[in-house]
C-alpha positions, 0 to 999 in steps of 0.5 A: 499500500505504501509503495502504491501511494509513493508510485502515484505521487511519483507519477503525478510529479512527473506529469506536473513537471511535463505540464510546467514544461509545456506551459513554458514552451506555449508561453514562448510560442505565444510571445514569439507569435505576438512579437512577429505580428507586431514586427510585420507591417502588414499583418494579415488575418492568418497571422492574427489567428495564429497569435490568437490560437497560441494564446488560447493554447497557453491559457487552456494549459495554464487553467489546467495547471491552476486546477491541479494547483501546480507551482512553478519555480522558474521565472519565465523570460517574458517577465524579466525586464532588461531595461534596467541595469540595477535591480532595485 
């Protein structure tokens, strides 16, 4: 009985880690799509739809992580601002 509980916790932890990796990669994908859309002078409807799809994918997986009460110990690169030299 103890081993089955331990195995269940290990499996849950493994899938939680996979979910966090997926969240981080989807956030990067969304950021890249948004930056591409802003950089292109004449963005078309397809580019807007790709950005919207990337956003929806991210929020779908993000909501699943919230339901599972998963905490991320990694700061996403999009959160960090490189505009300032000092970090006060």
